[in-house]
C-alpha positions in Angstrom: -4.6 -21.2 11.9 -3.0 -24.6 11.9 0.0 -25.2 14.1 2.9 -26.7 12.1 5.8 -28.7 13.3 8.2 -28.9 10.3 10.8 -31.7 9.9 13.5 -31.3 7.4 15.6 -34.2 5.8 19.3 -34.1 6.6 20.5 -34.3 3.1 18.5 -31.0 2.2 20.1 -29.2 5.2 23.6 -30.4 4.1 23.0 -29.0 0.7 22.5 -25.5 2.0 26.0 -25.4 3.5 27.9 -26.7 0.4 29.5 -24.4 -2.3 27.6 -26.1 -5.1 23.8 -26.5 -5.7 22.7 -24.0 -3.0 19.8 -22.7 -5.1 18.6 -26.3 -5.9 18.9 -27.2 -2.1 16.9 -24.1 -1.1 14.3 -24.8 -3.6 14.0 -28.5 -2.2 13.9 -26.9 1.4 10.9 -24.7 0.3 9.2 -27.7 -1.3 9.5 -29.7 2.0 8.2 -26.8 4.0 5.3 -25.9 1.7 4.2 -29.6 1.4 4.0 -29.8 5.1 2.0 -26.6 5.3 -0.3 -28.0 2.8 -0.9 -31.1 4.8 -1.5 -29.0 8.0 -4.1 -26.9 6.2 -5.8 -30.1 5.0 -5.8 -31.4 8.6 -7.3 -28.2 9.9 -10.0 -28.2 7.2 -10.9 -31.8 7.9 -10.5 -31.6 11.6 -8.5 -34.8 11.8 -5.1 -36.3 11.1 -4.5 -39.3 8.8 -6.6 -42.3 10.1 -7.8 -40.4 13.0 -11.2 -41.1 14.3 -13.2 -38.3 16.1 -16.6 -36.9 16.2 -15.4 -33.6 14.9 -14.1 -35.0 11.6 -15.6 -33.1 8.5 -14.5 -35.3 5.7 -11.8 -37.5 4.3 -8.6 -37.4 2.2 -8.5 -38.6 -1.4 -4.9 -38.9 -2.4 -2.9 -35.9 -3.8 -2.4 -33.9 -7.1 0.9 -32.5 -8.2 1.2 -28.9 -8.8 4.0 -26.6 -9.9 4.7 -23.2 -8.3 7.0 -20.9 -10.1 9.0 -18.7 -7.6 12.1 -16.5 -7.7 14.1 -19.4 -6.5 12.9 -21.8 -9.3 10.0 -24.2 -9.9 8.7 -26.1 -6.9 7.0 -29.3 -7.2 4.2 -29.5 -4.6 1.8 -32.2 -3.5 -1.6 -30.9 -2.9 -4.0 -33.0 -0.8 -7.3 -34.0 -2.4 -10.5 -34.2 -0.5 -13.5 -36.5 -1.1 -15.9 -33.6 -0.7 -14.2 -31.7 -3.4 -11.1 -29.9 -4.5 -8.9 -28.5 -1.8 -7.9 -24.8 -2.4 -5.1 -23.9 0.1 -4.4 -20.4 1.3 -0.7 -20.9 0.5 -1.4 -20.5 -3.2 -3.9 -17.7 -2.8 -1.7 -15.5 -0.8 1.6 -16.2 -2.4 0.5 -16.1 -6.0 -1.4 -12.8 -6.0 1.4 -10.2 -6.2 3.8 -12.6 -7.7 1.3 -13.5 -10.5 0.4 -10.0 -11.1 4.1 -9.0 -11.9 4.5 -12.2 -13.9 1.3 -11.6 -15.8 2.3 -8.1 -16.7 5.6 -9.4 -18.1 3.8 -12.1 -20.1 1.4 -9.4 -21.6 4.4 -7.5 -22.6 5.9 -10.6 -24.4 2.8 -11.6 -26.1 2.1 -8.1 -27.3 5.6 -7.6 -28.6 6.5 -4.5 -26.6 8.8 -6.1 -23.9 12.5 -5.5 -23.6 15.0 -8.4 -24.2 15.6 -8.4 -20.4 11.9 -8.9 -19.6 11.4 -11.5 -22.3 14.4 -13.5 -20.9 13.2 -13.3 -17.3 9.6 -14.3 -18.3 10.7 -17.4 -20.3 13.0 -18.4 -17.4 10.1 -18.3 -15.0 7.3 -19.6 -17.2 9.0 -21.4 -20.0 8.0 -20.6 -23.6 4.6 -22.4 -23.6 2.5 -19.5 -22.6 0.2 -17.8 -25.2 -2.5 -15.1 -25.4 -5.0 -17.6 -24.1 -2.9 -18.4 -21.1 -2.6 -14.8 -20.3 -6.4 -14.3 -20.8 -7.1 -17.1 -18.3 -4.8 -15.7 -15.7 -6.5 -12.3 -16.1 -9.9 -13.8 -15.6 -8.7 -15.6 -12.3 -7.1 -12.4 -10.9 -9.1 -9.4 -11.9 -12.3 -10.2 -10.1 -10.3 -10.1 -6.7 -8.6 -6.8 -7.6 -12.0 -5.3 -8.6 -13.7 -6.5 -5.5 -11.0 -4.9 -3.4 -11.1 -1.6 -5.2 -15.0 -1.4 -5.0 -15.5 -2.8 -1.5 -17.7 -0.9 0.9 -16.1 1.4 3.4 -18.4 0.9 6.2 -16.4 2.4 9.0 -15.6 6.0 10.0 -12.1 7.2 8.8 -11.0 10.2 10.7 -7.6 10.4 9.1 -6.9 10.1 5.4 -3.4 10.2 3.7 -3.4 10.7 0.0 -0.6 10.8 -2.6 0.0 10.4 -6.3 2.8 8.9 -8.3 3.4 8.7 -12.0 3.9 5.6 -14.2 4.2 5.0 -18.0 1.4 3.0 -19.8 1.3 2.1 -23.4 -1.9 3.3 -25.0 -3.0 3.0 -28.6 0.6 2.5 -29.7 2.0 5.5 -27.7 3.6 5.7 -24.3 1.7 8.0 -21.9 2.3 9.2 -18.4 -0.4 8.3 -16.0 -1.1 9.3 -12.4 -1.8 6.6 -9.7 -3.9 8.3 -7.0 -3.7 6.4 -3.6 -5.6 6.9 -0.3 -4.7 5.1 2.9 -6.9 5.8 6.0 -6.9 5.1 9.7 -10.3 3.8 10.6 -12.4 4.5 13.8 -10.6 1.4 15.4 -7.1 2.8 14.8 -6.4 0.2 12.1 -4.7 1.4 8.9 -6.3 0.5 5.5 -5.7 1.1 1.9 -8.9 2.9 1.3 -8.7 3.3 -2.6 -6.6 3.8 -5.6 -7.2 4.7 -9.3 -5.4 5.7 -12.5 -5.9 9.1 -14.1 -4.3 11.0 -16.9 -3.4 13.9 -14.7 -3.6 15.2 -11.2 -6.0 18.0 -12.0 -8.9 19.1 -9.8 -11.3 17.0 -11.8 -9.2 13.8 -11.5 -9.0 14.3 -7.6 -12.7 15.1 -7.4 -13.6 12.0 -9.3 -11.4 9.9 -7.0 -12.9 11.5 -3.8 -16.4 11.0 -5.2 -15.6 7.3 -5.8 -14.5 7.0 -2.2 -17.6 8.7 -0.9 -19.9 6.5 -3.1 -18.2 3.5 -1.4 -19.0 4.8 2.1 -16.1 7.1 3.0 -17.4 9.5 5.7 -16.5 11.6 8.8 -13.0 12.4 7.6 -11.5 14.8 10.0 -7.8 15.5 8.5 -6.4 14.9 5.1 -2.6 14.7 4.8 -1.0 15.3 1.5 1.6 17.2 -0.5 0.2 20.3 -2.3 -0.7 18.3 -5.5 -2.3 20.4 -8.3 -6.1 20.6 -7.9 -6.1 18.5 -4.6 -6.9 21.4 -2.2 -9.7 22.7 -4.5 -11.1 19.2 -4.9 -11.0 18.8 -1.1 -12.9 22.0 -0.5 -15.7 20.9 -2.9 -15.9 17.1 -1.8 -15.1 17.4 2.0 -16.3 20.7 3.1 -15.2 20.7 6.8 -12.0 18.7 6.4 -8.7 20.0 7.8 -5.8 19.9 5.3 -2.4 19.0 6.8 0.3 19.7 4.2 3.2 17.2 4.3 6.0 18.8 6.3 8.7 16.8 4.6 7.6 17.9 1.1 7.2 21.5 2.2 10.8 21.5 3.9 12.1 20.4 0.5 10.3 23.1 -1.3 11.8 25.7 1.1 15.3 24.2 0.7 15.0 24.3 -3.1 14.3 28.1 -2.9 17.1 28.9 -0.3 20.6 29.8 -1.2 22.8 26.8 -0.5 25.0 28.6 2.1 21.8 29.4 4.2 19.9 26.1 3.8 21.1 24.6 7.1 20.2 27.6 9.1 16.7 27.9 7.4 16.0 24.2 7.9 16.9 24.4 11.7 14.5 27.1 12.2 11.8 25.5 10.2 12.2 22.2 12.3 12.0 24.2 15.5 8.6 25.3 14.3 7.6 21.9 13.3 8.4 20.4 16.7 6.7 23.1 18.7 4.6 21.8 21.8 1.6 23.8 20.9 0.1 26.4 18.5 1.3 29.3 20.8 4.8 28.1 20.6 4.6 27.5 16.9 3.4 31.0 16.3 6.3 32.3 18.3 8.7 30.5 16.0 6.8 31.8 13.0 7.2 35.4 14.2 11.0 34.8 14.7 11.4 33.5 11.2 9.5 36.5 9.8 11.7 38.9 11.6 15.0 37.0 10.9 14.4 36.4 7.2 12.0 39.1 6.2 14.7 41.3 4.5 17.4 38.7 3.9 15.1 36.0 2.2 11.7 37.6 1.8 10.4 34.8 -0.5 11.2 32.1 2.1 9.5 34.2 5.0 6.4 34.8 2.8 6.2 31.1 1.9 6.3 29.9 5.5 3.8 32.5 6.6 1.5 31.8 3.8 1.3 28.1 4.5 1.7 28.2 8.2 -1.8 27.0 8.9 -1.5 24.1 6.5 1.9 22.7 7.8 0.7 23.1 11.5 -2.8 21.7 11.1 -2.0 18.6 13.3 -1.4 20.9 16.3 -5.1 20.7 16.8 -4.7 17.0 17.7 -3.4 15.4 20.9 0.5 15.1 20.7 0.6 11.3 20.3 -1.1 11.5 16.9 0.9 14.4 15.4 4.2 12.8 14.3 2.6 10.1 12.1 0.0 12.5 10.7 2.3 15.5 9.9 3.8 14.0 6.8 2.9 11.4 4.0 6.0 9.3 5.0 3.9 6.2 5.8 2.4 6.4 2.2 5.8 7.1 0.7 7.1 3.9 1.9 4.3 2.1 0.2 4.9 4.0 -3.0 8.5 2.9 -3.0 7.4 -0.7 -3.0 5.2 0.1 -6.0 8.0 1.9 -7.8 10.4 -1.1 -7.0 8.1 -3.4 -9.0 7.4 -0.8 -11.6 11.2 -0.5 -12.4 11.0 -4.1 -13.5 8.3 -3.3 -16.0 9.3 0.2 -17.0 6.2 0.6 -19.3 3.0 -1.2 -18.6 1.5 -2.8 -21.7 -1.9 -1.3 -20.9 -3.8 0.4 -18.2 -5.6 -2.7 -16.9 -2.2 -4.4 -16.2 -1.0 -1.3 -14.1 -4.2 -1.5 -12.1 -3.7 -5.3 -11.6 -0.2 -5.3 -10.5 -0.6 -2.2 -8.3 -3.8 -3.6 -6.8 -2.3 -6.9 -6.0 0.4 -5.3 -4.0 -1.9 -2.8 -2.2 -4.2 -5.8 -1.3 -1.3 -7.6 0.3 -0.3 -4.6 2.4 -4.0 -4.0 3.4 -4.2 -7.6 4.6 -1.0 -7.1 6.7 -2.3 -3.9 8.3 -5.7 -5.3 9.0 -4.2 -8.4 10.8 -1.4 -6.6 12.5 -1.3 -4.2 15.4 -3.3 -1.0 15.6 -1.7 2.0 14.1 -3.3 4.3 16.7 -5.1 3.9 19.9 -8.1 6.1 19.3 -9.2 6.6 22.8 -7.6 9.9 23.4 -8.6 11.2 19.9 -12.3 10.7 20.7 -12.0 12.2 24.2 -10.4 15.2 22.6 -13.2 15.4 19.9 -15.9 15.3 22.7 -14.2 18.0 24.7 -14.0 20.3 21.6 -17.7 19.7 20.9 -18.5 20.6 24.5 -16.7 23.8 24.3 -18.3 24.7 20.9 -21.7 24.0 22.4 -21.0 26.0 25.6 -19.9 29.0 23.5 -23.0 28.8 21.3 -25.2 28.8 24.5 -23.4 31.9 25.8 
């Protein structure tokens, strides 16, 4: 990564602190910074500064080409270095444009297909001008879709002990009608403790068949050795898990389960029931959790029999993480980490309201998921897996010992 020392012109900085022209000044500031980033990337690629002579130089500059970059703060005019060896393709455009272009491309598709709202048409024309056409959209699709498909179909060549899955719904226009589609998403923590977006797909429903097809696709790409799957009790999901991952442990999301309990509890007793349920959730071990379960059954067996039965029936599912060392339980007892990702998807979806087609939904969702995956892969580890593998080995030794005796 190139080290960049950015210098800013005084008149640009002054413009940021005046009442008039702040947006224009900020755009010029970003142009200045981006242009210096581009020069730094070119220097790193060539291994030499302007006119610098050294044995490590890999090529020479050949002027610049102007390029416009449409952003939320306006159009930026950038000066992209040319190299004698060929065209310079900076990372700046690749990383910035992916999710922004996916959102913009979706809006453009809506406009050219005549299905956009007035608001979307106005925003699109402000960002792109009115000179785009179906051929422009087609060319952008061709440039983006291969990256999304490569990400969706990449090999999963590591072990993924922990899998978190969830589904959200969106609206897609199909054959002239608006249909509700399920977006199935799986994130995983791999053997190195790094979080990944493992896969996503779009289906008509969340039936057993749709979940099975999703899981089969993950397995075909190499998903293996899953220990725990965390999810809400989606329709068909548990049946699909039993058929596709025979020995996996299912952890039902405690947040969703608590909401289900609250919705079935008289309002005047909700606080009391939630307090008892959270004591069970926060038990130190399975023995203590069962003690709290027994108290709940005794306390609510006659007053709220439906609540007592629900907690007793799903006890094993909501306490599955108790089988893990304590440091792993908090992050694996709910789907909250995936819920935050879903919120980002919904935030962009609200701009669109109704996708013009299924491919557009895959493109926009995929672009955002790719960005999050890159952040997670280059960031700090989600878990230190050392204690987990020590725990697994201890369990195996106990099982082996019992088999011998």
